[in-house]
N, C-alpha and C positions, 0 to 999 in steps of 0.2 A: 390394500387395496386402493389404487390411483384412477384416473381418468383412459382408457382406450385409446391406443395410438387411432393417431386419425388415418382418414383411407391417403394411399399411397397418391390422388391428387392435389390433398393437400399438404402431404410433407413439406416441401418448400416453404409455405407458409409456417407452420408448424416452428422448424429451422430456426426462423428469424425471432420469433416469438421467442423461442427457449433462450435465445442467445441474449436479449434482451433481460432475461429473466435473471441469466445468469451474472450480464452487468451491474445488475443491482445488485444479486448477491452478495456477490464479489467487493464493492463500491470500485466499480474500476477492475478491470481486464486486461490483458496482453494477447492477443494472438493466438501465442504459445499457449496461455491457459485457459482461453476462450475452448482452443482446439482437445487442449488435457480434459477438463469439465465437462466436457459436449459427446466428447471420442469419436469428435468428425475429423476428415484432413482440415490441416490449415489453408490449405486452397476452397476447401470445401467453405469455409467461415471467414475467410476474405473477403469470398466473392457476397455473403448475407452481409458482410459487415459494408460492402463498398456499397451495396445497395440501401441498407438503414440508413447511411451516412449523407449521400444525395437526397435524401426524404427526410434530414434533417432529427436523426430517432436516433443517430449515435453521432460520436467526434469524438475522433483522435489527436488525444495530446500525449507527446514525447512519445508517441508506441505503446501508450492504454487509450483503451476506447472506455468513455464515459459515454453514459444517454446526454441526448441534448436537450437544449431547453424547450424544444417543441412539445415537452412533455410536461411543461407549467401550462403550457396552451389547451391540452387536454384536459389538465385535472382542472384548472377557473371554469370550463364548460361542465368537466361530472359534476361538478361541485354546487353547480348554478345553474344546473335544466328544470328542475323539479323546484315547483315558489315553494317547498316545507324544509328542502336544502336553506334556505334562507333564512327558514324557522328555528331549524335548526342547529344553526352557525351561532346563534342568538340566545339560544338554548345551553349551550357547552357556556358560553363566555360567564354567564349569571351565574348558572350552577358551578362554575370553577372559581367564581369572587367567591360564590357563599362557603365550599370547601376547604376544605385541607388537604385533599385528596386532587388527584389529576380529572380532568373529565374529556369526555369526550362523546362523539354521535358515531354508532356504526350502523353500514348495512348487509345484508345478505346477498348474494349474489354467487350465482351459478355453486350454490350449496355449500359458500365458505363467505366468511365474513369478513369487512371491508372498513378502518375507520375512514368517515370522511373529516371530522373536525375533532382536533383535542387539543390537549395540550399536554398527550402523555410524556412525560420525562423520565418515569422508574428506567425502562430498557433502554441499554445504549446501545442499538441495536437496527438497521431500517429496515428490519424483515417484519420488528412486532409492531404492526398498527399503527406504524409511524409515517409511513410511507404513499399507502394504498396497497400494500400487500397482504395479502389475503390469510385468514388463523383457519383454522379446522373451527365447526361449531361447540363441538362435545370439550373445548379446552378455553373457552371462553366462557366468562358472569354474558357477556353480548348475545352470543352465538345460540348458548344456554335461553335466554330469553325471549331470542326470535324465533328459535324453532319452538321453545310450545308451547305459541301460538297455531300451531301448524298441522295437521290433521297426519294420523301414523302413516298413511301412504307414503305422505311428504318427507316425512324426517326416514324414513325405511330409504329409498330414491337414493336422501345426500348420502345416507349410510354405505349404501349398495356403494356408490359413487366413490368416494372417496376414503371411506374407511374409516375406524378409530386408533388410529397411530399412537403410542405415549408420547406425550412432551417432555414430561417428569412422571416422574413415580407416584405422583396424586391423579395424575392423566387417568379417565375414565378409558375404559378399554374394553367392554362387553355392550354389546344391544339393553340388557336385561338391567345394567346400572345407567345406565342412558336415560331408559322411558324411565327407570323409579325416579329420577333426578329430575326431569321433565315434569312429572308427576306433584313432585316438591315444589318445581316451580311456581305452578298454577294454582297448587295449595298459599304457596306465603304472598305468591304479587313480585317476586320477583328472583335474580339469577346470584349464586356467589361464582367467583374461578377463587379456587384454595388452593392456589399454588400450583394448580393443574397445568397452565401453558406455557408458565417459567417461575421457579425457584425463588420464594422469597416474595412473590407476589400473590396482592388479596385483588380484590374486585367486586363490585357489586352493578349488577346491570337489569334495567327496568325495559319491558317491552313501550313502542309509543303507535298504536292505528289511531286509523282513520273513523270517521264518524261512520264508518261506511265497513267496517271492522278488518281492514287494509295493512297490513303490519310494517310500519313505513320503515321501523330499525330499532336500535335499543341506544337509550341514553346510560352513562355510563360512570362510572368513579372506583378508582383503582388506588392502590398506594403498599409502599410495602408491610408487610402481614404482620411482623413484628410488631406494630404499632397499631393495630387493629386488633379490640378485645370490644367482650360484647357490649359495652357502656358506646364504644365508638360507630359501632356498627347500627347499631338503634340510633343513633345521630346521624350518621349517613346515609340509613337509609331513607330516613323521614326526609332531610332533604332533595335525594330524589324523586321518592316520590312525587314533592310537592314539584320538582320540577317539570315530572314530565305529564302531572295535571294540567300547567300553566302551560305546557310545550301543546298536549291535545286539545285544552282549548283555544287558543291562537290560530292550532288547523280546522275546527269548527267555523268561526269566526273567518277564514281564508273560505271558505266552504260555502257559507252565509251572504259574501262579500257578494253585491251586484257586479255582472261582468261588463266592461263597454258599451257591449253589444246590446246588452237586459238596457243599460241607462238611454243610448241610441232608441229605443225601439218605441 
């Protein structure tokens, strides 16, 4: 199950955004390739690409369309617009230095998860939480860690919108499995991804929350499943728990710090 089609009045915008997604997924594409994958006429695709290019969102290089450098500016804005994102970047850097696994920080938006900071080298695919592409919450440790903090109604809303598609043979595919898994996450305090998003990948994630109980995201570690036994897992979970504790302590200090307005009062 996927999101419903936009209303006719938003169809033009939806097509342009879908073409951006297709260019990302194909790592660059010709007009003919984009027409084929989108099911649209070449003239329609060309019109949208011309507009996107005029605003700097795509570039044409040797008759192949690629995303424009403007997205770098947009990405920088997204990664710095919240103060705790700076703390997240530093937390990921410290965790990566301490662990033998890859570290990243993930947030949930619109029912899917996106990695904002990390050094995820395991998957050689731009679609695997490397460049801001979204993943389903039920297939990732980060997604499960985050939604385990939500109430049942919100989790059901996410499932209603996106469904529970299988990414691998190990993926959760039923609501009963998902809710049982989320209860396990709450009991043990962290979530695991056991080759559920991509074959051969293991990951562990733990939610990061604010003093007011808001879920800011998930700090995560991931690496090849064959290299993770129970002893290794225990070590990595301990590293992750300490990193989240430090992250949340910095958030509390940030909340306590006086603002410029307070200092001038």
